[in-house]
N, CA, C and O of each residue as an XYZ file, in Angstrom:
940
protein
N     -32.256     13.988    161.944
C     -32.678     15.298    161.445
C     -32.176     15.502    160.027
O     -30.995     15.294    159.747
N     -33.069     15.911    159.128
C     -32.660     16.210    157.760
C     -31.831     17.478    157.764
O     -32.167     18.451    158.438
N     -30.751     17.460    157.010
C     -29.857     18.629    157.028
C     -30.552     19.894    156.555
O     -30.167     20.997    156.942
N     -31.592     19.740    155.705
C     -32.289     20.905    155.179
C     -33.046     21.647    156.274
O     -33.420     22.804    156.083
N     -33.284     20.998    157.431
C     -33.972     21.656    158.530
C     -33.020     22.506    159.363
O     -33.462     23.277    160.216
N     -31.730     22.374    159.124
C     -30.734     23.172    159.839
C     -30.511     24.451    159.036
O     -29.855     24.423    157.995
N     -31.049     25.562    159.510
C     -31.045     26.793    158.724
C     -29.641     27.282    158.419
O     -29.362     27.695    157.294
N     -28.752     27.242    159.403
C     -27.401     27.787    159.206
C     -26.641     27.018    158.142
O     -25.952     27.608    157.310
N     -26.771     25.678    158.173
C     -26.099     24.868    157.172
C     -26.737     25.087    155.808
O     -26.044     25.185    154.795
N     -28.064     25.163    155.793
C     -28.765     25.344    154.520
C     -28.366     26.663    153.862
O     -28.176     26.713    152.647
N     -28.240     27.724    154.648
C     -27.861     29.028    154.107
C     -26.417     29.020    153.612
O     -26.093     29.694    152.634
N     -25.542     28.254    154.286
C     -24.147     28.170    153.845
C     -24.079     27.520    152.466
O     -23.338     27.970    151.592
N     -24.865     26.451    152.283
C     -24.888     25.798    150.977
C     -25.539     26.687    149.917
O     -25.175     26.615    148.743
N     -26.496     27.521    150.317
C     -27.224     28.340    149.365
C     -26.314     29.351    148.686
O     -26.606     29.812    147.583
N     -25.209     29.698    149.342
C     -24.268     30.654    148.776
C     -23.591     30.098    147.528
O     -23.044     30.858    146.729
N     -23.626     28.788    147.357
C     -23.025     28.163    146.195
C     -24.089     27.934    145.131
O     -25.222     27.581    145.458
N     -23.740     28.128    143.863
C     -24.691     27.881    142.784
C     -25.058     26.405    142.733
O     -26.232     26.045    142.652
N     -24.043     25.566    142.780
C     -24.268     24.125    142.764
C     -22.993     23.414    143.199
O     -21.888     23.813    142.831
N     -23.162     22.364    143.982
C     -22.008     21.587    144.432
C     -21.881     20.376    143.524
O     -22.774     19.530    143.484
N     -20.791     20.289    142.806
C     -20.565     19.130    141.930
C     -19.711     18.099    142.652
O     -18.667     18.418    143.221
N     -20.183     16.850    142.617
C     -19.511     15.768    143.333
C     -19.246     14.607    142.386
O     -20.085     14.262    141.554
N     -18.070     14.012    142.526
C     -17.714     12.802    141.777
C     -17.543     11.682    142.800
O     -16.914     11.878    143.840
N     -18.104     10.501    142.505
C     -18.018      9.363    143.420
C     -17.189      8.244    142.803
O     -17.507      7.771    141.711
N     -16.140      7.818    143.478
C     -15.317      6.692    143.027
C     -15.506      5.535    143.995
O     -15.005      5.566    145.119
N     -16.235      4.510    143.550
C     -16.557      3.357    144.396
C     -16.999      2.226    143.480
O     -17.714      2.464    142.507
N     -16.585      1.003    143.776
C     -16.898     -0.110    142.871
C     -18.198     -0.836    143.221
O     -18.519     -1.849    142.599
N     -18.951     -0.337    144.204
C     -20.232     -0.950    144.553
C     -21.365     -0.139    143.913
O     -21.747      0.918    144.415
N     -21.887     -0.648    142.811
C     -22.863      0.080    142.008
C     -24.112      0.447    142.788
O     -24.590      1.578    142.697
N     -24.643     -0.491    143.550
C     -25.865     -0.229    144.305
C     -25.649      0.892    145.316
O     -26.510      1.756    145.487
N     -24.500      0.877    145.984
C     -24.178      1.924    146.954
C     -24.075      3.277    146.267
O     -24.610      4.270    146.760
N     -23.387      3.319    145.129
C     -23.226      4.573    144.390
C     -24.575      5.117    143.949
O     -24.840      6.311    144.083
N     -25.427      4.248    143.424
C     -26.752      4.678    142.973
C     -27.578      5.235    144.128
O     -28.239      6.265    143.993
N     -27.531      4.545    145.262
C     -28.303      4.991    146.430
C     -27.773      6.324    146.964
O     -28.547      7.213    147.318
N     -26.452      6.450    147.017
C     -25.858      7.694    147.511
C     -26.154      8.854    146.568
O     -26.417      9.971    147.015
N     -26.113      8.592    145.268
C     -26.427      9.626    144.277
C     -27.838     10.158    144.486
O     -28.058     11.368    144.521
N     -28.783      9.247    144.622
C     -30.183      9.648    144.827
C     -30.338     10.415    146.134
O     -31.001     11.452    146.174
N     -29.731      9.913    147.198
C     -29.865     10.536    148.516
C     -29.314     11.962    148.530
O     -29.947     12.873    149.063
N     -28.146     12.146    147.947
C     -27.524     13.475    147.952
C     -28.278     14.463    147.066
O     -28.480     15.617    147.443
N     -28.687     14.009    145.902
C     -29.342     14.920    144.957
C     -30.782     15.235    145.361
O     -31.373     16.183    144.844
N     -31.348     14.456    146.276
C     -32.708     14.708    146.733
C     -32.759     15.509    148.026
O     -33.842     15.765    148.551
N     -31.606     15.907    148.544
C     -31.594     16.729    149.743
C     -32.210     18.089    149.429
O     -31.639     18.837    148.635
N     -33.337     18.434    150.013
C     -33.987     19.716    149.713
C     -33.162     20.901    150.213
O     -32.634     20.886    151.326
N     -33.066     21.907    149.381
C     -32.347     23.117    149.769
C     -30.853     23.040    149.607
O     -30.153     24.011    149.893
N     -30.330     21.879    149.142
C     -28.890     21.723    148.952
C     -28.617     21.423    147.475
O     -28.962     20.339    147.004
N     -28.017     22.341    146.744
C     -27.821     22.168    145.296
C     -26.664     21.231    144.951
O     -25.602     21.682    144.523
N     -26.871     19.936    145.137
C     -25.821     18.951    144.854
C     -26.098     18.258    143.526
O     -27.232     17.883    143.229
N     -25.045     18.096    142.735
C     -25.157     17.351    141.486
C     -24.005     16.359    141.387
O     -22.845     16.745    141.531
N     -24.310     15.089    141.142
C     -23.277     14.074    140.927
C     -22.896     14.123    139.448
O     -23.697     13.756    138.588
N     -21.689     14.570    139.154
C     -21.299     14.770    137.763
C     -20.584     13.566    137.156
O     -20.287     13.560    135.962
N     -20.305     12.551    137.968
C     -19.643     11.376    137.420
C     -19.352     10.335    138.482
O     -19.323     10.631    139.676
N     -19.137      9.109    138.025
C     -18.761      8.010    138.922
C     -17.685      7.169    138.250
O     -17.537      7.187    137.028
N     -16.941      6.437    139.063
C     -15.912      5.528    138.552
C     -15.824      4.340    139.500
O     -16.037      4.478    140.704
N     -15.510      3.177    138.949
C     -15.462      1.955    139.762
C     -14.047      1.541    140.140
O     -13.864      0.555    140.855
N     -13.029      2.289    139.666
C     -11.646      2.010    140.056
C     -10.793      3.246    139.820
O     -11.239      4.206    139.192
N      -9.568      3.218    140.326
C      -8.712      4.385    140.246
C      -8.330      4.805    138.840
O      -8.258      5.998    138.545
N      -8.085      3.843    137.976
C      -7.704      4.181    136.601
C      -8.849      4.874    135.875
O      -8.644      5.873    135.185
N     -10.043      4.343    136.034
C     -11.222      4.952    135.414
C     -11.445      6.360    135.964
O     -11.819      7.271    135.226
N     -11.215      6.527    137.254
C     -11.352      7.834    137.894
C     -10.433      8.861    137.251
O     -10.873      9.962    136.922
N      -9.169      8.519    137.069
C      -8.204      9.459    136.498
C      -8.589      9.866    135.083
O      -8.439     11.027    134.702
N      -9.084      8.909    134.307
C      -9.502      9.202    132.932
C     -10.667     10.179    132.924
O     -10.669     11.141    132.157
N     -11.648      9.937    133.765
C     -12.862     10.758    133.757
C     -12.651     12.143    134.353
O     -13.320     13.101    133.964
N     -11.718     12.247    135.298
C     -11.458     13.563    135.879
C     -10.805     14.504    134.883
O     -10.903     15.723    135.027
N     -10.141     13.956    133.873
C      -9.515     14.812    132.854
C     -10.557     15.555    132.027
O     -10.249     16.570    131.402
N     -11.785     15.053    132.023
C     -12.855     15.689    131.250
C     -13.588     16.755    132.053
O     -14.013     17.771    131.503
N     -13.735     16.522    133.352
C     -14.459     17.472    134.195
C     -14.101     17.266    135.657
O     -14.172     16.150    136.172
N     -13.715     18.351    136.323
C     -13.353     18.280    137.736
C     -14.543     18.667    138.609
O     -15.245     19.631    138.306
N     -14.775     17.922    139.693
C     -15.860     18.265    140.610
C     -15.380     19.251    141.670
O     -14.197     19.583    141.747
N     -16.326     19.707    142.481
C     -15.953     20.520    143.638
C     -15.370     19.639    144.733
O     -14.484     20.059    145.479
N     -15.878     18.407    144.821
C     -15.415     17.452    145.827
C     -15.420     16.045    145.240
O     -16.322     15.678    144.488
N     -14.397     15.260    145.593
C     -14.330     13.850    145.197
C     -14.570     12.979    146.419
O     -13.893     13.127    147.436
N     -15.542     12.063    146.318
C     -15.768     11.058    147.353
C     -15.089      9.778    146.896
O     -15.456      9.214    145.865
N     -14.106      9.318    147.651
C     -13.235      8.225    147.204
C     -13.246      7.042    148.159
O     -12.990      7.195    149.353
N     -13.544      5.862    147.624
C     -13.456      4.626    148.410
C     -12.007      4.151    148.407
O     -11.253      4.479    147.491
N     -11.609      3.384    149.418
C     -10.239      2.875    149.480
C     -10.089      1.544    148.749
O      -9.109      1.331    148.035
N     -11.054      0.656    148.928
C     -10.940     -0.693    148.376
C     -11.607     -0.777    147.010
O     -12.809     -1.019    146.910
N     -10.820     -0.576    145.962
C     -11.308     -0.669    144.586
C     -10.335     -1.528    143.775
O      -9.153     -1.606    144.108
N     -10.822     -2.168    142.720
C      -9.933     -2.987    141.888
C      -9.042     -2.129    140.992
O      -9.211     -0.914    140.893
N      -8.097     -2.794    140.347
C      -7.167     -2.188    139.371
C      -6.215     -1.203    140.041
O      -5.012     -1.454    140.117
N      -6.755     -0.076    140.530
C      -5.955      0.931    141.226
C      -6.800      1.405    142.403
O      -7.823      2.061    142.210
N      -6.374      1.072    143.626
C      -7.216      1.380    144.773
C      -7.062      2.822    145.240
O      -6.267      3.591    144.699
N      -7.847      3.169    146.266
C      -7.856      4.535    146.736
C      -6.520      5.035    147.249
O      -6.101      6.145    146.921
N      -5.846      4.220    148.054
C      -4.546      4.618    148.600
C      -3.543      4.873    147.480
O      -2.750      5.812    147.556
N      -3.576      4.043    146.448
C      -2.621      4.179    145.352
C      -2.917      5.376    144.461
O      -1.996      5.978    143.909
N      -4.181      5.729    144.314
C      -4.533      6.806    143.393
C      -4.417      8.193    144.036
O      -4.294      9.192    143.327
N      -4.455      8.261    145.371
C      -4.399      9.574    146.032
C      -3.146     10.377    145.659
O      -3.274     11.554    145.323
N      -1.932      9.788    145.704
C      -0.756     10.582    145.328
C      -0.835     11.137    143.910
O      -0.362     12.243    143.649
N      -1.427     10.377    142.998
C      -1.592     10.850    141.621
C      -2.557     12.033    141.589
O      -2.313     13.029    140.909
N      -3.648     11.910    142.328
C      -4.629     12.987    142.396
C      -4.006     14.257    142.976
O      -4.234     15.357    142.472
N      -3.221     14.094    144.038
C      -2.596     15.247    144.678
C      -1.580     15.918    143.760
O      -1.368     17.128    143.834
N      -0.959     15.130    142.902
C       0.018     15.669    141.965
C      -0.663     16.406    140.814
O      -0.260     17.508    140.441
N      -1.705     15.780    140.257
C      -2.367     16.352    139.093
C      -3.404     17.415    139.461
O      -3.600     18.379    138.721
N      -4.064     17.236    140.604
C      -5.123     18.161    141.016
C      -4.933     18.541    142.482
O      -5.730     18.139    143.329
N      -3.896     19.304    142.792
C      -3.553     19.604    144.194
C      -4.644     20.338    144.972
O      -4.677     20.259    146.200
N      -5.531     21.049    144.285
C      -6.566     21.814    144.971
C      -7.898     21.074    145.054
O      -8.862     21.596    145.614
N      -7.961     19.866    144.503
C      -9.206     19.097    144.531
C      -9.428     18.493    145.923
O      -8.615     17.683    146.369
N     -10.509     18.868    146.620
C     -10.792     18.273    147.929
C     -11.187     16.802    147.770
O     -12.057     16.464    146.967
N     -10.540     15.942    148.542
C     -10.824     14.500    148.491
C     -11.321     14.048    149.858
O     -10.647     14.238    150.870
N     -12.501     13.453    149.874
C     -13.043     12.883    151.106
C     -13.071     11.366    150.954
O     -13.704     10.842    150.038
N     -12.394     10.671    151.841
C     -12.427      9.207    151.836
C     -13.747      8.754    152.453
O     -14.106      9.190    153.547
N     -14.466      7.885    151.756
C     -15.698      7.294    152.287
C     -15.502      5.784    152.235
O     -15.532      5.186    151.160
N     -15.304      5.174    153.389
C     -14.876      3.782    153.428
C     -15.446      3.046    154.636
O     -15.997      3.660    155.550
N     -15.307      1.741    154.628
C     -15.710      0.937    155.791
C     -14.545      0.733    156.749
O     -14.741      0.207    157.844
N     -13.335      1.136    156.364
C     -12.147      0.846    157.166
C     -11.902      1.918    158.226
O     -11.700      3.090    157.907
N     -11.925      1.495    159.498
C     -11.696      2.413    160.610
C     -10.321      2.215    161.244
O     -10.015      2.828    162.266
N      -9.491      1.361    160.642
C      -8.152      1.091    161.165
C      -7.330      2.383    161.183
O      -7.214      3.053    160.157
N      -6.756      2.740    162.346
C      -5.948      3.967    162.442
C      -4.843      4.045    161.395
O      -4.427      5.139    161.011
N      -4.364      2.888    160.930
C      -3.310      2.880    159.920
C      -3.786      3.581    158.658
O      -3.060      4.397    158.089
N      -4.988      3.273    158.221
C      -5.529      3.889    157.011
C      -5.846      5.363    157.249
O      -5.604      6.205    156.385
N      -6.386      5.665    158.424
C      -6.737      7.051    158.743
C      -5.493      7.925    158.742
O      -5.484      9.016    158.172
N      -4.433      7.427    159.395
C      -3.184      8.199    159.456
C      -2.602      8.416    158.068
O      -2.182      9.520    157.722
N      -2.582      7.341    157.273
C      -1.980      7.473    155.949
C      -2.738      8.473    155.090
O      -2.131      9.275    154.381
N      -4.068      8.424    155.156
C      -4.877      9.320    154.328
C      -4.802     10.774    154.803
O      -4.588     11.685    154.003
N      -4.977     10.980    156.102
C      -5.044     12.339    156.630
C      -3.683     12.986    156.829
O      -3.512     14.173    156.548
N      -2.717     12.218    157.311
C      -1.433     12.813    157.679
C      -0.364     12.659    156.607
O       0.507     13.519    156.474
N      -0.421     11.584    155.849
C       0.584     11.385    154.798
C       0.119     12.014    153.485
O       0.875     12.725    152.822
N      -1.131     11.743    153.124
C      -1.639     12.221    151.831
C      -2.459     13.500    151.936
O      -2.837     14.080    150.917
N      -2.739     13.946    153.162
C      -3.447     15.215    153.380
C      -4.791     15.309    152.654
O      -5.087     16.316    152.012
N      -5.593     14.262    152.760
C      -6.932     14.345    152.192
C      -7.777     15.287    153.046
O      -7.401     15.625    154.169
N      -8.907     15.704    152.510
C      -9.727     16.701    153.208
C     -10.656     16.096    154.250
O     -11.098     16.787    155.167
N     -10.955     14.803    154.111
C     -11.871     14.197    155.065
C     -11.817     12.688    155.044
O     -11.345     12.086    154.080
N     -12.301     12.081    156.107
C     -12.332     10.620    156.229
C     -13.642     10.261    156.922
O     -13.828     10.557    158.102
N     -14.555      9.617    156.180
C     -15.888      9.304    156.683
C     -16.171      7.816    156.516
O     -15.867      7.231    155.477
N     -16.749      7.215    157.537
C     -17.094      5.801    157.473
C     -18.412      5.604    156.730
O     -19.301      6.454    156.792
N     -18.532      4.479    156.027
C     -19.766      4.175    155.323
C     -20.911      3.881    156.286
O     -22.078      3.898    155.893
N     -20.584      3.618    157.521
C     -21.620      3.393    158.525
C     -22.155      4.720    159.083
O     -23.079      4.721    159.897
N     -21.583      5.839    158.651
C     -22.033      7.151    159.119
C     -23.402      7.481    158.525
O     -23.831      6.869    157.546
N     -24.072      8.446    159.124
C     -25.373      8.890    158.634
C     -25.193      9.850    157.461
O     -24.115     10.408    157.254
N     -26.273     10.029    156.699
C     -26.253     11.010    155.617
C     -26.009     12.402    156.169
O     -25.364     13.235    155.533
N     -26.538     12.642    157.371
C     -26.320     13.932    158.037
C     -24.821     14.198    158.229
O     -24.343     15.301    157.964
N     -24.088     13.185    158.688
C     -22.660     13.371    158.927
C     -21.916     13.598    157.615
O     -20.985     14.402    157.558
N     -22.321     12.896    156.567
C     -21.677     13.087    155.268
C     -21.901     14.500    154.753
O     -20.962     15.138    154.276
N     -23.131     15.000    154.840
C     -23.400     16.353    154.355
C     -22.724     17.401    155.237
O     -22.307     18.451    154.749
N     -22.616     17.117    156.529
C     -21.835     18.003    157.405
C     -20.382     18.048    156.941
O     -19.751     19.105    156.925
N     -19.863     16.875    156.564
C     -18.493     16.797    156.075
C     -18.306     17.588    154.792
O     -17.305     18.285    154.626
N     -19.262     17.483    153.890
C     -19.197     18.247    152.643
C     -19.147     19.740    152.945
O     -18.356     20.478    152.357
N     -19.990     20.168    153.857
C     -20.045     21.582    154.232
C     -18.707     22.056    154.782
O     -18.199     23.096    154.362
N     -18.128     21.303    155.721
C     -16.869     21.723    156.332
C     -15.722     21.742    155.329
O     -14.899     22.656    155.331
N     -15.677     20.725    154.472
C     -14.603     20.659    153.483
C     -14.708     21.821    152.492
O     -13.691     22.378    152.076
N     -15.934     22.185    152.115
C     -16.122     23.320    151.212
C     -15.688     24.626    151.861
O     -15.358     25.591    151.172
N     -15.689     24.653    153.182
C     -15.223     25.830    153.913
C     -13.715     25.790    154.157
O     -13.172     26.643    154.858
N     -13.041     24.792    153.572
C     -11.597     24.687    153.707
C     -11.131     23.998    154.971
O      -9.959     24.099    155.332
N     -12.042     23.286    155.664
C     -11.683     22.591    156.892
C     -11.525     21.092    156.643
O     -12.002     20.560    155.640
N     -10.846     20.426    157.575
C     -10.719     18.974    157.501
C     -11.849     18.348    158.303
O     -12.234     18.869    159.350
N     -12.385     17.222    157.813
C     -13.504     16.566    158.508
C     -13.195     15.088    158.697
O     -12.661     14.432    157.803
N     -13.545     14.565    159.895
C     -13.364     13.157    160.184
C     -14.586     12.665    160.955
O     -15.093     13.370    161.827
N     -15.061     11.467    160.642
C     -16.209     10.900    161.341
C     -16.010     10.975    162.852
O     -14.902     10.783    163.353
N     -17.089     11.255    163.565
C     -17.010     11.468    165.002
C     -16.523     10.230    165.752
O     -15.929     10.346    166.824
N     -16.770      9.060    165.198
C     -16.369      7.820    165.878
C     -14.892      7.503    165.678
O     -14.374      6.572    166.294
N     -14.215      8.253    164.834
C     -12.802      8.012    164.557
C     -11.948      8.978    165.356
O     -12.293     10.150    165.504
N     -10.814      8.473    165.879
C      -9.903      9.327    166.631
C      -8.465      8.908    166.375
O      -8.167      7.735    166.149
N      -7.588      9.894    166.418
C      -6.149      9.620    166.382
C      -5.618      9.946    167.778
O      -5.446     11.112    168.134
N      -5.366      8.918    168.544
C      -4.923      9.117    169.921
C      -3.459      9.536    169.974
O      -2.697      9.230    169.057
N      -3.050     10.240    171.047
C      -1.652     10.655    171.191
C      -0.672      9.512    171.017
O       0.389      9.693    170.418
N      -1.013      8.327    171.535
C      -0.132      7.173    171.417
C       0.138      6.858    169.951
O       1.270      6.556    169.574
N      -0.900      6.928    169.129
C      -0.743      6.616    167.719
C       0.067      7.682    167.009
O       0.829      7.386    166.088
N      -0.103      8.949    167.449
C       0.669     10.015    166.833
C       2.153      9.854    167.135
O       2.995     10.112    166.274
N       2.477      9.428    168.357
C       3.870      9.179    168.720
C       4.427      8.035    167.882
O       5.552      8.100    167.385
N       3.613      6.975    167.734
C       4.043      5.841    166.924
C       4.302      6.264    165.499
O       5.256      5.799    164.875
N       3.453      7.151    164.968
C       3.619      7.621    163.599
C       4.927      8.378    163.440
O       5.644      8.194    162.457
N       5.234      9.233    164.415
C       6.479      9.994    164.341
C       7.688      9.065    164.401
O       8.666      9.269    163.683
N       7.622      8.047    165.254
C       8.722      7.084    165.371
C       8.884      6.305    164.074
O       9.997      6.105    163.588
N       7.738      5.862    163.513
C       7.785      5.104    162.264
C       8.353      5.955    161.138
O       9.141      5.476    160.323
N       7.943      7.237    161.097
C       8.405      8.122    160.034
C       9.917      8.303    160.116
O      10.603      8.282    159.094
N      10.443      8.483    161.342
C      11.880      8.656    161.513
C      12.612      7.408    161.049
O      13.625      7.498    160.356
N      12.095      6.228    161.435
C      12.723      4.981    161.039
C      12.665      4.813    159.531
O      13.651      4.423    158.906
N      11.502      5.109    158.941
C      11.331      4.964    157.496
C      12.320      5.832    156.731
O      12.907      5.397    155.740
N      12.501      7.083    157.209
C      13.402      8.002    156.513
C      14.846      7.506    156.582
O      15.566      7.540    155.584
N      15.266      7.046    157.759
C      16.625      6.545    157.913
C      16.842      5.289    157.081
O      17.852      5.157    156.390
N      15.892      4.375    157.153
C      15.985      3.122    156.415
C      15.954      3.385    154.915
O      16.724      2.796    154.156
N      15.051      4.281    154.490
C      14.913      4.579    153.067
C      16.181      5.206    152.515
O      16.604      4.884    151.405
N      16.786      6.094    153.282
C      18.015      6.746    152.830
C      19.138      5.733    152.634
O      19.965      5.881    151.735
N      19.164      4.700    153.481
C      20.235      3.705    153.417
C      20.029      2.702    152.290
O      20.981      2.343    151.596
N      18.781      2.242    152.103
C      18.541      1.171    151.141
C      17.728      1.598    149.910
O      17.520      0.797    148.998
N      17.274      2.842    149.884
C      16.538      3.377    148.736
C      15.255      2.596    148.447
O      14.870      2.428    147.290
N      14.600      2.124    149.505
C      13.316      1.441    149.342
C      12.182      2.427    149.592
O      12.255      3.240    150.513
N      11.141      2.357    148.779
C       9.994      3.220    148.982
C       9.189      2.737    150.185
O       9.412      1.638    150.692
N       8.257      3.563    150.632
C       7.385      3.198    151.750
C       6.634      1.902    151.428
O       6.536      1.016    152.278
N       6.104      1.789    150.208
C       5.344      0.598    149.835
C       6.249     -0.623    149.792
O       5.838     -1.710    150.198
N       7.489     -0.461    149.300
C       8.426     -1.584    149.247
C       8.792     -2.062    150.647
O       8.931     -3.264    150.876
N       8.947     -1.133    151.579
C       9.226     -1.511    152.971
C       8.057     -2.298    153.550
O       8.250     -3.286    154.258
N       6.840     -1.850    153.240
C       5.650     -2.527    153.748
C       5.557     -3.943    153.202
O       5.258     -4.882    153.941
N       5.813     -4.095    151.908
C       5.764     -5.417    151.274
C       6.866     -6.311    151.825
O       6.642     -7.499    152.054
N       8.043     -5.758    152.036
C       9.144     -6.537    152.594
C       8.781     -7.062    153.981
O       9.110     -8.199    154.321
N       8.106     -6.239    154.781
C       7.682     -6.674    156.098
C       6.675     -7.815    156.032
O       6.681     -8.708    156.879
N       5.810     -7.779    155.019
C       4.815     -8.846    154.855
C       5.466    -10.113    154.318
O       5.040    -11.219    154.651
N       6.494     -9.959    153.490
C       7.249    -11.125    153.020
C       7.892    -11.827    154.203
O       7.954    -13.056    154.243
N       8.368    -11.052    155.163
C       8.998    -11.617    156.356
C       8.003    -12.410    157.193
O       8.393    -13.250    158.005
N       6.705    -12.138    156.988
C       5.667    -12.880    157.695
C       5.213    -14.106    156.903
O       4.190    -14.719    157.208
N       6.004    -14.448    155.872
C       5.753    -15.633    155.046
C       4.451    -15.535    154.251
O       3.826    -16.552    153.951
N       4.046    -14.313    153.911
C       2.843    -14.128    153.106
C       3.178    -14.241    151.623
O       4.224    -13.769    151.179
N       2.293    -14.862    150.869
C       2.477    -15.010    149.424
C       2.108    -13.706    148.713
O       1.554    -12.791    149.323
N       2.423    -13.632    147.420
C       2.055    -12.447    146.648
C       0.548    -12.214    146.701
O       0.090    -11.077    146.813
N      -0.218    -13.305    146.618
C      -1.666    -13.179    146.666
C      -2.163    -12.655    147.991
O      -3.062    -11.814    148.028
N      -1.596    -13.136    149.079
C      -1.996    -12.679    150.412
C      -1.613    -11.219    150.636
O      -2.364    -10.449    151.235
N      -0.434    -10.857    150.147
C       0.009     -9.459    150.272
C      -0.909     -8.556    149.461
O      -1.256     -7.460    149.901
N      -1.302     -9.015    148.273
C      -2.189     -8.235    147.411
C      -3.518     -7.955    148.098
O      -4.028     -6.836    148.044
N      -4.078     -8.973    148.745
C      -5.349     -8.810    149.460
C      -5.176     -7.844    150.627
O      -6.030     -6.990    150.865
N      -4.074     -7.981    151.349
C      -3.818     -7.147    152.521
C      -3.669     -5.673    152.146
O      -4.128     -4.796    152.878
N      -3.027     -5.396    151.003
C      -2.738     -4.018    150.603
C      -3.707     -3.476    149.563
O      -3.592     -2.326    149.139
N      -4.672     -4.317    149.147
C      -5.651     -3.911    148.136
C      -4.990     -3.549    146.804
O      -5.372     -2.574    146.157
N      -3.996     -4.345    146.401
C      -3.357     -4.165    145.097
C      -3.355     -5.516    144.395
O      -3.688     -6.534    145.002
N      -2.981     -5.531    143.120
C      -2.994     -6.782    142.362
C      -1.746     -7.614    142.667
O      -0.711     -7.060    143.037
N      -1.835     -8.939    142.516
C      -0.654     -9.794    142.699
C       0.476     -9.412    141.751
O       1.652     -9.536    142.094
N       0.113     -8.946    140.553
C       1.137     -8.526    139.587
C       1.930     -7.331    140.122
O       3.147     -7.250    139.954
N       1.212     -6.405    140.769
C       1.884     -5.237    141.347
C       2.817     -5.659    142.479
O       3.922     -5.133    142.614
N       2.358     -6.616    143.293
C       3.211     -7.136    144.370
C       4.461     -7.770    143.782
O       5.566     -7.566    144.284
N       4.279     -8.545    142.709
C       5.421     -9.192    142.063
C       6.434     -8.184    141.543
O       7.642     -8.389    141.657
N       5.935     -7.100    140.975
C       6.829     -6.055    140.462
C       7.602     -5.398    141.605
O       8.798     -5.131    141.485
N       6.908     -5.142    142.712
C       7.579     -4.556    143.879
C       8.633     -5.517    144.425
O       9.730     -5.101    144.798
N       8.291     -6.806    144.467
C       9.223     -7.806    144.990
C      10.508     -7.826    144.157
O      11.605     -7.896    144.711
N      10.375     -7.764    142.829
C      11.546     -7.745    141.949
C      12.392     -6.503    142.199
O      13.620     -6.582    142.235
N      11.736     -5.353    142.373
C      12.471     -4.114    142.635
C      13.221     -4.179    143.962
O      14.352     -3.708    144.075
N      12.572     -4.771    144.964
C      13.209     -4.911    146.276
C      14.456     -5.782    146.174
O      15.507     -5.432    146.711
N      14.341     -6.921    145.482
C      15.470     -7.844    145.340
C      16.612     -7.182    144.577
O      17.785     -7.383    144.891
N      16.248     -6.389    143.569
C      17.281     -5.700    142.782
C      17.997     -4.655    143.629
O      19.225     -4.574    143.603
N      17.243     -3.855    144.380
C      17.842     -2.798    145.188
C      18.714     -3.353    146.316
O      19.748     -2.778    146.654
N      18.285     -4.469    146.889
C      19.023     -5.045    148.013
C      20.060     -6.071    147.567
O      20.835     -6.584    148.374
N      20.059     -6.362    146.248
C      20.979     -7.368    145.693
C      20.786     -8.717    146.380
O      21.747     -9.389    146.756
N      19.526     -9.089    146.532
C      19.161    -10.369    147.140
C      18.413    -11.186    146.100
O      17.527    -10.667    145.421
N      18.759    -12.449    145.971
C      18.225    -13.255    144.869
C      17.196    -14.306    145.280
O      16.722    -15.062    144.432
N      16.840    -14.367    146.567
C      15.893    -15.393    146.997
C      14.937    -14.844    148.045
O      15.224    -13.858    148.724
N      13.792    -15.509    148.156
C      12.810    -15.110    149.164
C      13.383    -15.308    150.569
O      13.150    -14.494    151.463
N      14.133    -16.391    150.753
C      14.745    -16.648    152.063
C      15.676    -15.502    152.453
O      15.744    -15.099    153.614
N      16.387    -14.992    151.455
C      17.285    -13.869    151.714
C      16.515    -12.621    152.103
O      16.945    -11.861    152.971
N      15.370    -12.414    151.455
C      14.536    -11.257    151.792
C      13.999    -11.380    153.215
O      13.993    -10.413    153.975
N      13.553    -12.576    153.558
C      13.028    -12.803    154.908
C      14.103    -12.549    155.955
O      13.851    -11.894    156.966
N      15.294    -13.066    155.710
C      16.392    -12.876    156.653
C      16.729    -11.383    156.801
O      16.930    -10.894    157.912
N      16.788    -10.679    155.687
C      17.081     -9.250    155.704
C      16.015     -8.487    156.500
O      16.332     -7.624    157.318
N      14.736     -8.826    156.240
C      13.643     -8.131    156.901
C      13.673     -8.357    158.413
O      13.452     -7.429    159.191
N      13.948     -9.589    158.817
C      14.009     -9.903    160.243
C      15.176     -9.181    160.912
O      15.039     -8.651    162.015
N      16.322     -9.165    160.235
C      17.500     -8.479    160.780
C      17.258     -6.995    160.963
O      17.819     -6.370    161.862
N      16.402     -6.424    160.088
C      16.114     -4.984    160.161
C      14.774     -4.682    160.829
O      14.260     -3.567    160.753
N      14.219     -5.712    161.491
C      12.987     -5.565    162.276
C      11.833     -5.027    161.465
O      11.094     -4.154    161.922
N      11.674     -5.555    160.237
C      10.566     -5.135    159.377
C       9.387     -6.076    159.456
O       8.320     -5.759    158.930
N       9.539     -7.212    160.090
C       8.458     -8.191    160.135
C       7.568     -8.044    161.334
O       6.616     -8.807    161.493
């Protein structure tokens, strides 16, 4: 069903002069198709005011003009979605951010919704109807998540346990959340390149984190890092 045939939703959108949207995604064909699809929705005044193919480009372009809603992909080069969200929340705390991604892993959903407090999380496999429903709810100040995604009680308990452990561990060793994550992957004998692929960051960024970890823990070798991580159950 085309969203324009839903009278209640159409009237809700009509109250707005125009909805400005910015899309951050490195797949040009997808961005072009989504731009056309959204702007051709009859009865819905949507305008795509800008696009960016990575997090750094996004930050530069947002300084010129802020949208009503940002649609953000997670897997982008240079600066990915997970890395850019804290910057966005710091610089533009009132900007609604909807994650539009192919990743349905609860780990990403929890981090985006519960840690970074984004406004929505939608899968790229969702219908245009679901995306426009999400836009509507977010504009009304509500949180939106694709219907196929769920945060089960078991996962919420795990999150609370992990958070408690992270806080205690961080207070003792002064490691950031990302440094703890990288240390755990080092314990799994992953190289900088493998860690970079896993976390969607550059190998150079992994290398910088590795140096900071070694400095903070006063450990001078990878073997020492692995031993430390195993002893502290980070692997």
